[in-house]
C-alpha positions as CSV (number, residue, x, y, z in Angstrom):
1,X,116.5,119.5,100.6
2,X,119.8,119.9,98.8
3,X,118.5,119.2,95.3
4,X,115.9,122.0,95.6
5,X,118.6,124.5,96.1
6,X,120.3,123.5,92.8
7,X,117.2,123.1,90.7
8,X,114.7,125.9,90.6
9,X,112.1,124.1,88.4
10,X,111.3,120.4,88.1
11,X,108.5,119.4,85.7
12,X,108.4,115.6,86.5
13,X,109.5,113.8,89.6
14,X,109.5,110.1,90.3
15,X,110.5,108.1,93.4
16,X,112.0,104.6,93.3
17,X,109.9,101.8,94.6
18,X,110.3,100.6,98.2
19,X,109.4,103.8,100.2
20,X,107.9,103.1,103.7
21,X,104.2,102.1,103.7
22,X,103.1,105.3,105.3
23,X,105.2,107.6,103.1
24,X,103.5,110.7,101.7
25,X,105.7,113.2,99.8
26,X,106.8,116.4,101.4
27,X,108.3,118.1,98.4
28,X,109.9,121.5,98.9
29,X,107.8,124.4,97.8
30,X,110.9,125.6,95.9
31,X,110.2,122.9,93.2
32,X,107.4,123.5,90.8
33,X,106.6,119.9,90.1
34,X,103.5,119.4,88.0
35,X,103.8,115.6,87.3
36,X,104.6,113.2,90.1
37,X,105.0,109.4,89.8
38,X,104.7,107.4,93.0
39,X,103.9,104.0,91.6
40,X,105.1,100.8,93.4
41,X,105.8,102.5,96.7
42,X,103.4,100.4,98.9
43,X,101.5,103.6,99.9
44,X,98.7,102.6,102.2
45,X,97.1,105.9,103.0
46,X,97.1,109.6,102.2
47,X,96.7,111.6,105.4
48,X,94.3,114.5,105.6
49,X,95.9,117.9,104.9
50,X,97.4,119.4,108.1
51,X,95.9,122.8,108.6
52,X,98.3,125.7,109.4
53,X,97.8,127.6,112.6
54,X,95.9,130.2,110.7
55,X,93.7,127.5,109.3
56,X,94.5,128.5,105.7
57,X,96.2,125.4,104.4
58,X,98.9,123.0,105.2
59,X,102.6,123.4,105.4
60,X,102.9,119.7,104.7
61,X,101.8,119.7,101.1
62,X,102.8,123.2,99.8
63,X,105.0,121.4,97.3
64,X,102.1,119.4,96.0
65,X,100.0,122.5,95.1
66,X,101.4,122.7,91.6
67,X,100.7,119.0,90.7
68,X,98.5,118.5,87.7
69,X,99.2,114.9,87.1
70,X,99.7,112.2,89.8
71,X,100.4,108.5,89.3
72,X,99.7,106.3,92.4
73,X,99.4,103.0,90.5
74,X,100.3,99.7,92.1
75,X,100.2,100.9,95.7
76,X,98.1,99.6,98.6
77,X,95.4,102.3,98.7
78,X,92.2,100.7,100.1
79,X,89.9,103.6,101.0
80,X,88.1,106.3,99.0
81,X,88.8,108.6,101.9
82,X,92.5,108.6,100.9
83,X,91.6,109.5,97.3
84,X,89.3,112.3,98.5
85,X,92.2,113.7,100.5
86,X,94.0,114.5,97.3
87,X,91.6,117.3,96.6
88,X,93.2,119.3,99.4
89,X,96.8,118.2,98.7
90,X,96.6,118.8,95.0
91,X,94.0,121.5,94.3
92,X,94.7,121.8,90.6
93,X,95.0,118.1,89.9
94,X,93.8,117.2,86.4
95,X,94.9,113.6,85.9
96,X,95.1,110.8,88.5
97,X,96.1,107.2,88.0
98,X,95.2,104.8,90.8
99,X,95.1,101.5,88.8
100,X,96.2,98.3,90.6
101,X,95.1,99.5,94.1
102,X,92.7,97.6,96.3
103,X,90.3,100.6,96.3
104,X,89.8,99.9,92.5
105,X,90.1,96.2,92.4
106,X,87.7,95.6,95.3
């Protein structure tokens, strides 16, 4: 990721709306992002954490390990299983916004 080579620390990070429906962020572990906004991205699921070959964690979400605040408002999350997966992706998560998702609105 070119931007990660130029910036050693990012506090907040947001993506524009319109990412693919199955998108889940793969942020470079070089960035120490602690607030991530992924609202209005039509995210439908959050895949389980992929275990490394040693079984100690995932290479997929190393960049999400520093996230303390995550906003997933106005997506298409329908299952509590997806919300539960965040515990592995973001182990120090303190604040989560999932308003305006089918999982909340029933």
